C-alpha positions in Angstrom: 4.6 3.0 30.4 7.1 5.9 30.4 5.8 7.8 33.4 9.2 9.4 34.4 9.8 10.4 30.7 6.3 11.9 30.6 7.0 14.1 33.6 10.2 15.3 32.0 8.5 16.0 28.7 6.0 18.2 30.4 8.7 20.4 31.8 11.5 20.2 29.2 9.7 20.0 25.8 10.8 23.6 25.1 14.3 22.2 24.5 13.1 20.4 21.4 13.2 21.8 17.9 10.1 23.9 17.1 8.3 21.2 15.1 9.1 18.5 17.7 7.6 20.8 20.3 4.3 20.9 18.5 4.2 17.1 18.4 5.2 16.9 22.1 2.4 19.3 23.0 -0.2 17.3 21.1 0.9 14.1 23.0 0.7 16.0 26.3 -2.8 17.3 25.5 -4.1 13.9 24.5 -2.6 12.3 27.6 -4.5 14.8 29.7 -7.8 14.4 27.9 -8.1 10.8 27.0 -4.8 9.1 27.6 -2.2 7.8 25.1 -2.4 4.6 23.1 0.1 1.8 23.3 1.7 3.1 20.1 2.0 6.7 21.3 3.7 6.0 24.7 7.1 5.0 23.0 7.1 8.5 21.3 7.2 10.1 24.8 10.5 8.3 25.4 11.8 9.1 21.8 11.2 12.8 22.4 12.9 12.8 25.8 15.8 10.9 24.1 15.9 13.7 21.5 16.1 16.2 24.3 19.1 14.4 25.8 20.8 13.6 22.5 19.5 16.0 19.7 19.5 14.3 16.3 21.9 15.5 13.7 19.9 17.3 11.0 22.8 17.4 8.6 24.3 14.8 6.3 24.3 11.1 7.2 25.8 8.2 5.2 23.2 5.5 4.3 25.5 2.9 2.9 26.7 1.4 -0.4 24.2 2.0 -3.2 25.6 -0.5 -5.7 22.6 -2.8 -5.6 20.0 0.0 -5.8 21.8 1.7 -8.7 22.1 -1.7 -10.6 18.3 -2.0 -10.2 17.8 1.4 -11.7 20.2 0.7 -14.5 18.2 -2.4 -15.5 15.0 -0.4 -15.5 16.5 2.5 -17.5 16.8 0.1 -20.5 13.0 -0.1 -20.7 11.7 2.8 -18.6 12.3 6.4 -19.6 12.1 7.9 -16.1 12.4 5.0 -13.6 11.4 5.9 -10.0 10.2 4.2 -6.9 7.1 4.9 -4.7 7.7 3.9 -1.1 5.1 3.7 1.7 6.3 5.7 4.7 4.1 5.3 7.8 4.3 6.0 11.5 2.2 7.1 14.4 -0.6 9.2 13.0 0.7 9.5 9.5 1.1 7.7 6.2 2.6 9.1 3.0 4.1 8.0 -0.3 7.7 8.9 -1.0 9.1 9.1 -4.6 12.8 8.3 -5.2 14.5 8.8 -8.6 17.9 9.6 -10.0 18.4 13.3 -10.7 19.1 14.1 -14.4 22.0 15.9 -16.1 20.3 19.3 -15.7 19.9 18.9 -12.0 22.2 20.7 -9.5 23.3 17.3 -8.3 23.1 15.0 -11.3 23.3 11.3 -10.5 22.1 11.7 -7.0 18.9 10.1 -5.7 16.2 12.7 -5.3 13.6 12.1 -2.6 10.2 13.9 -2.3 6.7 13.4 -1.0 4.0 12.7 -3.6 1.5 14.8 -1.7 -0.1 17.8 -3.4 2.7 20.1 -2.3 5.3 17.6 -3.6 7.5 18.5 -0.6 11.2 18.1 -1.2 12.7 15.7 1.4 16.3 15.5 0.5 18.9 13.8 -1.7 21.4 10.9 -1.5 24.6 11.7 -3.3 26.6 9.0 -5.1 28.9 8.4 -2.1 25.8 7.5 0.0 25.5 10.8 1.9 21.9 11.7 2.8 21.2 15.5 3.1 17.7 16.2 4.3 15.5 19.2 3.6 14.5 21.9 6.1 10.7 21.8 6.4 10.3 18.9 8.8 11.5 18.0 12.3 14.7 16.1 13.0 12.6 13.1 14.1 10.7 13.1 10.8 13.8 13.3 8.7 15.4 10.5 10.7 12.4 8.3 10.0 12.8 9.0 6.2 16.5 8.3 6.4 15.9 5.0 8.2 13.4 4.0 5.5 16.0 4.8 2.7 18.7 3.0 4.5 16.6 -0.2 4.5 16.0 0.3 0.8 19.7 0.7 0.0 20.7 -2.3 2.2 18.5 -4.8 0.3 16.5 -3.1 -2.5 14.5 -6.0 -4.1 13.6 -7.5 -0.7 12.6 -4.2 0.8 10.6 -3.1 -2.2 8.7 -6.4 -2.3 7.9 -6.1 1.5 7.0 -2.5 1.2 4.6 -3.2 -1.7 2.9 -6.0 0.2 2.5 -3.7 3.2 1.1 -0.9 1.0 -1.0 -3.1 -1.2 0.5 -1.3 -4.2 3.5 -1.8 -6.4 6.5 0.3 -5.4 7.7 0.5 -9.0 4.5 2.0 -10.6 2.1 2.6 -7.7 -0.7 0.5 -9.1 -2.9 -1.4 -6.6 -2.0 -5.1 -6.3 -5.0 -7.4 -7.0 -3.8 -10.5 -8.7 -2.9 -13.2 -6.0 0.6 -13.7 -7.5 1.3 -10.0 -7.5 0.1 -9.6 -4.0 2.4 -12.4 -3.0 5.4 -10.9 -4.8 4.7 -7.3 -3.8 4.7 -6.2 -7.5 3.2 -7.1 -10.8 4.5 -9.0 -13.9 5.0 -5.9 -16.0 7.2 -4.2 -13.5 9.0 -7.5 -12.9 10.0 -7.5 -16.6 11.1 -3.8 -16.6 13.1 -4.0 -13.4 14.6 -7.5 -14.0 12.8 -9.2 -11.1 11.5 -12.8 -10.7 7.7 -13.2 -10.5 5.0 -15.8 -10.2 5.8 -19.4 -11.0 9.3 -18.5 -12.1 10.6 -18.3 -8.6 9.0 -15.4 -6.8 11.1 -12.5 -5.5 14.8 -12.5 -6.0 
């Protein structure tokens, strides 16, 4: 347990960004009332680390997008508006994030646009063609770091990441439909999306 970090958080949480302060206070209240779970204790340290080394809320490079853009290029031959639906989960939250390539009329055509699929359709940020991630302004630095980490994993190994994310979510990352067929559950996506996105499926070799 992070007892020393907890003591610091109690006295220094005001040094955090406003939204991180709210999260810190909720942890402190729960620790006082019924204690923290094994999954919540590490957040105490993360928040103290954020006090010592504030996260950059500005641009961050997420890596070479060649493989991800090739995947979208393949899908664009058969799908009018290709997009991905990623499960983003952490302590106390779970959401679906939509990723697509901004069109010609966008202020940043060709960039990857990123948004939440919740009712508010919250804008989360964009990834420009040189790999630069620019987050929005409605969430805390910790939350945007978590989104950026997820996107970095997607960019590093798109097909593998999307298969694993689909298995974890129980739904296809390419269309969002629940996976029920045993072969689709094993692959992390269904045969229809496999054809559209140029992926191996079923008895033909599984995930590329």
